[in-house]
N, C-alpha and C positions, 0 to 999 in steps of 0.2 A: 236621319239619315246622313251617312258620311258625305262631305262635300268632295267633288272629284277634282277640285282646284290644285291641292297639294300633289296629288298623283299626276296631274297634266303638268304641272310645272317640273316635277322631277324627271318626267319622260322628256320634256323639251330640253332641260339640262343635260341629261345623258345623251341625247342625239347630237347636241351641239359639240360636246366633247368627242363623241365618237366620229364625228366628221371633220376632225381637225380644227375645232373651234370656228367652224363654220355655222351659219344659222341653222337651227333645228328644221324650220320650214323655209322654203325657197332658198336652199343652201347654194344653188348654181345660178348665177345671174351676170347680166351685162350692164355695167353703168355707163349712161349716156347722158348727152345734153339735149335740151329742147327748149321750144319757146310756146307759151300759152297766151293766146289772145282771148281776153274775155270781151264777149260782143255787148254793144249798148242794148239795153232791154226793151228800148222803144217804149210803147204806151202800155206794156205790161211788166211793170217792175216786180222783181222777187222780194223785195223787202230786206235784202241782204246788202249791207253796204258795198262789200267787195264786188259781188255781181252787178249791182246797179251802177257802179262806178266805170266800168270797163276798164282797159288798159292792157299793157304787154308784160308779161313777167317771164324771167328765165326760170327753167325747170330742171331738176336733176331727176332723171329717170331710170329706175332699175327694172329691166325686162328679165323675168325669172321663171325657173321650173319649179313648180310648188313643191313636189315630193322628192325631187332630186333623182328621179328614175333615169335608167340608161337613156341616151339620147334618140335610140332607135325606137323607143316607146311613146305613145302619146302621154302627156303629161298635163295637169292644170297649168295655167300660165299666169304669171302675176305681172301687172303694169303699176309699179308704185312711182308716185309722183310727189316731189317736193318743190312746191312753189314758193320761190323766195320772196320774202317781204309781203306776202298775201295778207297776214295778220298785223302789219306793221313794220317797221325797220328791224331787220334781223330776227324776224318772227315769220317762220314759214307755215304753210298749209300742207299737212302731208294727206294724200288719197291713196288708198291702197284699192287697186282694182283687180280682179280675178276673172279669167276666161269663163264665160257664162252665156245664158241665152238672154233674149230680150223681151221675153214674154212675161205676163204677170206672175208666174210661178218660176220659170227658169231664170229670171233676171237674180233669184235668190240662192241658185246653185252653182257650184263650180263645175265646169265642163272640161274634160281633157280634150286637148287639141293637137293637131299634127300641121295646123297652118297658124302661124302668128297673127294672121290678119283674116282668119276664118270665121270671125264673127264678134260680138261686143265683149267688153270688159265691164263688169259691174263692181259696185261696193258691197254687194250681196245684202248688207243691212243699210238701214235708211239714215238720213240726215233730217234734222228738225228745221225745216223752213218756218217762217212765221205763220203760214197759213195751214201746213200740213206736212207729214213725213213724206220724204221722196227719196227714192234710190238714184244714186249718180251712175252714169255709166259713160264709156268711151266706145264709139262705133267707128270703125275703120272708113275713112272717107275716099277710098280708092276701090271701087268695085272691080272684081275680076283679078286685082294683084294678089299673089300669094307672097308669103315670106317664111323662109325655113326656120324651125323651132330649134335646130341645132344652133347654139350660141355663136360659136365661131362663124358659121355660115350666115347667121343674121347679122352679126357686126359688119361683114363684108358688104351685105346687100343693103344695109343702111348708109354705109359710106358712099355707095353709088348713087343712092336716091332715098331721100327722107321719108318716113313714114307719117301719114296724116290721119288725125282722128277728129271727130265731132264729139264734144262733151255735152251730154244732155242730162236733164232730170226728169223724173216722172213719179206721180203717186199711183195708187191703184186706182184704176178706171180712168185715167187721163193719158193722152199720147205724150211720147217724149217731145221734150222740148230742148232746143239747143241754146247753151250759154257760152260756149267757148269752143276755139278751136286749137288743136295741139299738134305741133310738128315735132318729130323725134328725129334729130338730125345727125349727130355725130358721137363717136365715143368720147366719154368724160375723160379730161386730162388727168393724167396720173391717179387712177383711182386708188392704188394701193396706198399712196401717200394721204390721201383724204378720204378714210372710211365714212360711210353715211349710213344712219340708222334712220328708220321710217316708223313713226308711231302716230295714227290718226287721232289717238285721244289726247295725247301730250301737245300735239302741233295741230290745233283746230281754230276755228273762228268763233268768237263769243257769240254771234248771231246766227251760226250755222253749226251747231254741235251734232256729232254722231249720236245715234240713239244707243240705249244700253243694251240692246239685243247682241248676244255674243259677246259682251265687253269683258265679263269676268273671265270667259274662257280665253279670249284673245290675250288679255293682260297678264294671265298666268303662264300661257305659253310664251309670250314675249320676254317676261321676267326670267323664265327658267333658261331660255334661249341666251339671254344676256349674261346670266350667271355662268353657263356652260362654256360661253366664249370669254369670259373675263372682261365684258364690256361694262362700262359704266351706265348707270340708269340716265336717261334723256332728261333735260332740264324741264322741270315742271310736271314730272311724271307723278301719278297718283299712287301712292304705295297701297299695295292689296291689303284688305282688312285681316287677312289671316297671317300676314307677316309679323314677326316679332318686332 
């Protein structure tokens, strides 16, 4: 059976070129600064050094529209986080979250949205905690507050008032448990001069790796998009097996 990976990679490469060297997926985004506070686990440690240590981390955030549809239309929304020094000095942790539901099934499904705070964002696939696989999600922590999905309006709204989230994790059959708070505060300084790439496989924690579910498909799409944009491979990236 012919693998779909080369075709997916070629499709992503063509989309990136057609979009003026913007990413094939999530081409339209807003780069922001934020702060992540990892909460002390109390008497229920996670077994993950970063989560059990607690602490405050600067975060680069990219809020984006997944398909790049016209802003008047609902679109899947992306919330990409680059947590600085989470894996050690100059070694970030990247988390890619997508607008989704919070239920046992809907946490794995991307959902279009017309309100940037209209529901949770999840990693869709899981992370391997020491005891079980869990999905990570960000839940808006401001009931009743809405945020526009038009990026220009979203930027203005965040300048007036930051957005806050609860970061949680849950396995099948267990309730969501919070491990951090996130505040998305202001526009990132001079984003054009400091382009930021996110890759949850290249930038992960040794004791909290992402599962391989969807990995091959995502890596093929990332690689094709980087080729179409003329971007370099991220440091530590794994070369797909079908590449020469």
